[in-house]
C-alpha positions as CSV (number, residue, x, y, z in Angstrom):
1,M,-0.1,-0.1,-0.1
2,C,1.3,3.0,-0.5
3,Y,1.4,5.9,1.6
4,N,2.6,10.0,1.9
5,S,4.1,11.4,5.0
6,A,0.9,13.2,5.8
7,Q,0.6,12.1,9.7
8,L,-2.8,13.1,12.4
9,K,-1.9,13.9,14.8
10,T,-4.7,12.9,17.8
11,A,-4.2,14.4,21.2
12,E,-6.2,13.2,24.2
13,A,-6.8,15.0,27.5
14,S,-4.1,13.7,29.3
15,D,-1.6,14.1,26.3
16,N,-1.1,10.9,24.6
17,S,-1.0,11.3,21.1
18,I,-0.5,9.0,18.3
19,H,0.5,9.5,14.8
20,V,-1.2,7.9,12.2
21,R,-0.3,7.5,7.9
22,V,-2.8,8.0,5.3
23,S,-3.1,7.2,1.7
24,V,-3.9,10.4,-0.4
25,Q,-7.1,10.1,-0.7
26,L,-7.3,9.5,2.8
27,Q,-6.1,12.2,3.5
28,A,-8.2,13.9,1.2
29,H,-11.5,11.7,2.6
30,I,-10.7,13.4,6.7
31,Q,-10.3,17.5,5.1
32,R,-13.2,16.9,3.6
33,Q,-15.2,15.7,7.2
34,I,-12.8,18.5,8.9
35,G,-12.9,22.5,9.0
36,E,-15.6,24.7,7.7
37,N,-17.8,22.4,4.5
38,G,-16.9,19.2,7.3
39,L,-19.3,17.8,10.6
40,Y,-16.0,17.5,12.4
41,E,-13.3,20.9,13.5
42,N,-10.3,19.0,13.5
43,A,-8.8,15.6,12.5
44,S,-8.7,14.4,15.7
45,E,-12.2,15.5,16.3
46,Y,-13.4,13.3,12.9
47,I,-11.0,10.0,14.4
48,R,-12.5,9.8,17.5
49,A,-15.7,9.9,16.7
50,L,-15.1,7.1,14.1
51,I,-14.0,5.6,17.0
52,R,-16.2,5.8,19.6
53,R,-18.6,4.9,16.2
54,D,-16.6,1.7,15.9
55,L,-16.9,0.3,19.8
56,E,-20.8,1.1,20.3
57,T,-21.5,-1.1,16.5
58,R,-19.1,-4.0,18.0
59,A,-21.5,-3.4,21.7
60,E,-24.5,-3.7,19.0
61,A,-23.1,-6.9,17.4
62,W,-22.5,-8.7,20.5
63,E,-26.2,-7.4,21.6
64,W,-27.5,-8.9,18.2
65,L,-25.7,-11.8,18.8
66,R,-26.8,-12.4,22.3
67,E,-30.3,-11.3,22.0
68,E,-30.6,-14.5,18.5
69,L,-28.5,-17.5,21.1
70,Q,-31.1,-16.3,24.0
71,P,-34.0,-18.8,23.1
72,A,-31.8,-21.5,22.3
73,L,-29.5,-21.1,25.1
74,L,-32.2,-21.3,27.4
75,A,-33.8,-24.3,24.8
76,D,-34.8,-27.8,26.9
77,E,-32.5,-30.5,25.5
78,S,-35.7,-32.6,24.0
79,E,-35.7,-29.2,21.4
80,F,-33.2,-30.3,20.2
81,V,-32.5,-31.8,17.1
82,A,-29.0,-34.2,16.3
83,V,-27.5,-33.9,12.9
84,S,-24.5,-34.9,11.4
85,A,-22.6,-32.4,9.5
86,E,-23.6,-34.4,6.0
87,D,-27.1,-33.5,7.1
88,V,-25.9,-29.6,7.3
89,I,-24.0,-30.2,4.5
90,R,-26.1,-31.8,1.9
91,R,-28.9,-28.9,3.7
92,N,-26.7,-26.5,2.5
93,Q,-25.9,-27.9,-1.0
94,S,-30.0,-27.3,-1.8
95,R,-30.1,-23.9,-0.8
């Protein structure tokens, strides 16, 4: 992957910083997101928002999975049907 020498410096109140090299295309995208015409004041604000959104998305995905699996976790063993790997493969091939 080809990267330019542009770096984003994100600084937290505790004075921690991370330097990230980005491609020309990514830097152009970031520039469109910040400043007068963008939604964010600066690159640091944009990057923090992306990280927060990523964390929320992951939490939502785990919550969705938990909700999907909950009925099976609460089901009585008598509700389950034993199937072989061949049965599963055959069922999936017929779809």
